[in-house]
N, C-alpha and C positions, 0 to 999 in steps of 0.2 A: 370379215376379210380385211387384210391389211391394206392401207392406202398405198398405192404405187406412187413413185416419185413422178410428179407432173411438171412438164416444162411449158412455158408460155401460157400460164394460167389454165392449163388442161384443155385448151381449145382443140388440140389434135385428137383428143378422145371422142369428140362429138362429130368430127368431120364425116365419118362413114354414114351418119344418120341424117345429115343435112346436105350431102353432096348433090342431091337431085334439085337443089334450088340454085344452081350455078347461074342461071339466067338472071334471076332476081338479084343475086349478089353483084353481078357485073353491072346491072343497071344502077343499083344503089351506089356502088363505088365510083363508076364513071361519072354519073350525074352529080354526085357530091363534089368530086374533084373539079368538074367544069364550073359548078356554081361557086365554089370557093375561089377558083381562078378569076372569075369575073369580078367578085367582090374585092379581090386584091387590087383591082384597078381603080377603085373608088377614091383612095387618097390622091391618085394622080389627077383625077378630075378636080379635086380641091386645090391641088398645087397649081394647075393651069388657071383656075379661076382667080387665085390670089395674085399670080404673076401677071396675068393678062388683063383682067378686068379691074382689079384693085390697084396693082402696082403701076400699070400703065394708064389707068384712068380712062379706059375705052370699053365700049360694048360691042366692038367688032367681033363677028362670028359667034355672038351670044346664042342666036337661034340654033346654029349647028351644034353648039356645046350642049344646049338643053336637050335636043333630040338624042344625041349620042348618050348622054348621061341617063336619060329616061329609058332608052333602049337597053342599056346595060343593067339597070335596075329590073326591068321587065324580064330579061333573059335569066338573070340570077334567080328571080322569084319562080319562074317556070321550072327551071332545073331543080330547085329546092323542093317544089311541090311534087314533082314526079318521083324524086328520090324518097321523100317522106311517105308518099302514098304507097310506093313499093315496099318500104320498110314495114308499114302497118300491115299490109297483106301478108308479107313474109312471116311476121311475128305470129299471126293467127295460124298459118299453115304449118309452121314449125311446131307450135303447141300441139296441133292435131297429130302430126307425124310422130313426135316423141311419145305422146301418150298412147298412141296405137301400138308402137313398137314395144313400149314397156308393158302394156296390158297383155299383148300376145305372148311376150316372154314369160310373164307370170303363169300363164296356162301350162307352160312346159315344166314348171318346178314342182317338186314333190311336196308332200305334207310337211316334211321336216322343215322346209324354209318358213312356212307359215306358222309352225309351232315356235320357231326361234325368233320371229319378228312380229311385232304387234301390227294390228290393222292401221293404227295411226302412223307408224313408221312407213309402211308401204304406201299409204295414201299420200303422205308428204312427198315421197319420191315421184309419184305419178302426177301430182297436181302442182305443188309449190315449186319443186325443183325444175320441172319442165317449163313452167312459166318464166322462171328466171333465165333459163337457157334461151328461150324464145326471145326474150328481151335483149339478151347478149348479141345474138346473131342478126338482130334487126336494128334497134335504136342505138345500142352501144356501138355497134359496128359503124353505122352511118355517121354518128357524132364524132367518133374517133377519126374516121377518114377525113371528114370535113375540116376539123380543127387541125389535124396534122398537115393537110395540104395548105391550109391558110398559114400555118406557122412556117413551113418551108418557103412558101411563096413570099411571105413578108420578109424573111431573112434575106432572100435573094434580092428583093427590091431595095432593102436598106443597104446592102453591100454595094449595089450599083450606084446608089446616091451618095453615100459617104462611108468609106471603109472604117475610119476611126470610130465614128459614132456607132456603127453597126457592131463592131467588135466589143464596144462597151456594153451594149445590150446583150450580146450573145454570151458574155461571161457569166450571166446569171443562170444559164441552162445547166452547167455542171452542178451548181449549188442546188438547183431544184431537183436534179436526179439523186443527189445525196440525201435530200430530205425524203424523197419518195422511198428510197431504199431503207431508210431508218424505220419508217412507219409500216412498210409493207409486211414484214414478218409478224409484227404485233397484231395487225388487222386480220391477217389470214388465220392466225390461231384463235383470236377472239370470235371471228365469224363462224369458224367451224364449231366452236362450243355452243354458240347461239343456235345454230341449225340443229344440233343434236338435242338441245333442251327443247326446242320447238317440236321436234319429232315426239319426244316423250310426252309433252303436254297434249299434242293431238291424239296420241295413243290413249292417254289417261281419260281424255274427254270422250273418246269413242267408246272405250270400255265401260265408262261410267254410265253411258246411256244404254248400250247394248246389254250390259249386265245388271241393269237396275233391279230386276226381280231378285237376282241372287244376292246383290248387295243388301237389299232391304231384308231378305229372309235371314241373312247372317248378322244383321244389325251392325254393319261395319261402315255406316255412312261417315262417321267421324274420322275414321282412319283414311278412307278414300279422299275426303275433303282435305285432310291434313297433307296428304301426299301431293294433291293438286296445287294447293296454296304454296307448298314448299318449292315446287317446280316453277311456278309463275314468279315467285320471289327471285329465284336464281336467274330467270329470264330477264326480269326487270334490272337486276344488278348488272348483269353482263351487257345488256343493251345500253345502259347509262355509260358504262365503261367505254363501249365502242363509240358512242356519241362524243365523249370527251376526247378520245383519240382522233376522231375525224375533225373535231373542232380545232385541236392543236395542229393537226395536219394542214388544214386550210389556213390557219393563222400564220403558220411558218411560211407557207407559200406566198401569202399576201405580203408579208413583211419583206421577204427577199425581193419580190417583184417591185414593191414600192421604192426600196432602196435603189434598185437598178434604174428606175425611171427618174428618180431625183438626181442621180449622178449624170444621166444623159441630158436632162434638162439644164443642169448647171454648165456642163461642158459644151453642150450644143449652142448655148447662147453666145459663146466666143468663137466657136469653129464655123458657125453658119449665120453670123449676124447680118450678112448682106444677101442672104438667100432665104427670105421669109417663106416663100412658097415651098421650097424644098424642105426647110426645117419643119414646117407645119405638117407636110406629108410624112416626113420621117417620124415625127412624134405620133402621128396617127398609126403608123405601122408598129411603133414601139408599144403603144398602148394596146393596139389590136393584138399584138403577139402575146401580151400577158393574159388576155382573156382565153385564147386557145390553150395556153399553158395551164391555166386554172381548170379549164374543162377537161383537158387531157388527164390532169391529176384525178378529176372526178371519174373519168373513164377507167383509169387504172384502179381507183378505189372500188369501182363496181366490178371490175375483172377479178380483183382480189376476193371480193365477197362471193361472186358467182362461181369462182373456182371450186368452192366447197360444194355447191349444188351439182357441178359437173362430176366431181368425185363420187358423190353419193348416187347419182342417177346411173352413171356408167358402171359403178360397182354392182348395182342391181342387175344390169344387163349382162354382166360377166358371171353372175351366179349360175352354177351348173346343177342340174338335178342329180341327186344321188341314186335315182331309179332310172337305169338306162338299159336299152335293148342293144343287142349286137348289131353290127352292120348288116349281117345276113337277114336278121329278122326285120329290120327297118326297110330293107330293099324289097322284101316280099310283102309285108303287111302294112308298111307305112309307119308314121309316128303320130303323136298326139294331134298335130295340126294338119297333117296330110295323110289321113288313113286310106289304105287301099282295101276298102270293104269287099271288093269283088274277090279278093283272095282269102277272105276269112272263112275258115271251116266251121261247121257247127260245133259248139263246145259241149262235149260229153266226156265224162270220165271221173275218176276218183280225185279227191283232194287229199294230198299227203304232206305232212310235215315230217321231215326225217332229220333228227338230231339238230334241231334249230335252236340257235341262241340269238337273243335280240335285246338290244338296249336302245332307247330313244336317243336321237342325236344330242339332245340337250340334257340327257340324264347321266347319272354316274353308276346306277345299279342295273343289272340285267333283269328284265321283266320275265324273260324266258331263258332257261338254261337246258340245253340238250333235250329239247322237247320233241316228241314224236307222236304223230296222230295220223290215222287213215280213216277217211270218210268215203265209203264206197258210193258209187253212182246210184242215185235213186233213193238213198236213205236219208233219214232226218236225224239231226243231232242237236241236243240241248247242251249249251255251255253254261254251267253254273259255277259260282264261286264268290268269295268275298271281294270287296272293293280292292282293286289293285292286283288281283290275281292274274290278270292278263286276258280277260274275256274279249275286250275291245281290241286288244293287240292282235289276237288271233284273226279277227275279222279284217283288220287293217292289213295284215300280212297276206291273207288269202286274196284280198283285192289288189294287192301289190301297191298299196299306198307307201309302204316302206320296204327296204331290202333287209333281209336278215343280216345281223351283225357278223 
C-alpha cells in the first residue's frame, strides 16, 4: 500500500485509537505545565538572594525566603511525580490497546494478506511499532509539553527583565528551526529504511526457526545464512549513517546555542553591570532555554523516527480483506468477529464450481481457468494431480479463504 502524505508527524492517524485516554492526557499536560511554571520562578529566587542577602549584606527575611523556595521545589516535584506516573501508566495501556486493535483486525483479513506479508513483518507491526507509538503518546508528549512550556515561560521572563538581551537570545530560535528543517527530511528517509530492514530481519529470523526442517532437508543453510548476514549488514550500515546524522544534528544545535550565549554574556556585561541579580537570573533563563531547545530537538528527532512506525501500523489497520460479504448477509448472519449463530441454517447441499478462474494475489499465472465441478450432497470425491495442479486451491476456494478471480 502506498504511504499517504502525513502531516504533523502522522499523529492525527492514531488519535482514533487513543482518544479514550483523554483524562490521562489532560493530567499529563496540565501537571507538566504547572511543574514547568513553578520551576520558571527558581531564577527569581536566585535574583532575590543576590540582591537582598549578598548585595545589601543582610539576612532579613531569610527564613521566609527558605520556606518559600523549599515549598516551590516541593510543589514542582509533586506535579512532576504525578505527571510522570500518569505517563508510565498511559504508555502501558496504549501498548495494550493498540496491540488488541491490531490483533483483532488481523482476524478479519483473508489468507491473501498473510501470503503477501511475512510473519516477521506482521510481528514487527504489532510489537515494535506499537511500543514506539506508546512511548510517543506518553513520554515524548510529556517531555515536549514540559520543555515547550519552560521555553515560552523563560522567553516571557527575559523580555520582562531586559528586552534588548532577550531579543539577542531569541534570535537563535530561527537558526535552530533552519537546522531542524535541514536534518528532518534526511532522518525521516533513513529511519523508514531502517524499519523496513528490521522487518525483513525479523521475518528471516522467524522463518529460519519455523522452517528449520525444510531448510535442512533442502540443504540450503548456507543460502539462508548468507541472506540473513546481508540484511544485518545493511542494518548496521544504515544505523551508523543515522547515528552520524543525529550527531551532526546535535553538534549544529549546540554550536548555535553556544554562540548565542557567548554574545549575550558579552553584551550583558555592559547592559546590566549594575544589576547583578537581574543579570544572573537572566543568564539562568538563557542557559535554561538552551536545554529545552536541545530536548525539543530530541523530541522532534523522536517524532521523525516514530512517524515511520505510525505509518506502518496504521497502514496495517487500513488493510481490507478481499473476501467480503454483502451488507444483507452481514446483517442476517453477522461477520467474523460478531457472528449471529442463532440465524445460521444447517449446511446441506452440493458444492459447485461453475466456470471459475483463479490466480493468487501475489501470482502472475492462473491456477484455475474456466474450471467447473459439481459435488452432490452426501458423495465423496478424491482430488488427485501433480504438484501445482490446483488441489489445495480447490479446497481454499471451497472454504472461501480466497475469492475467485
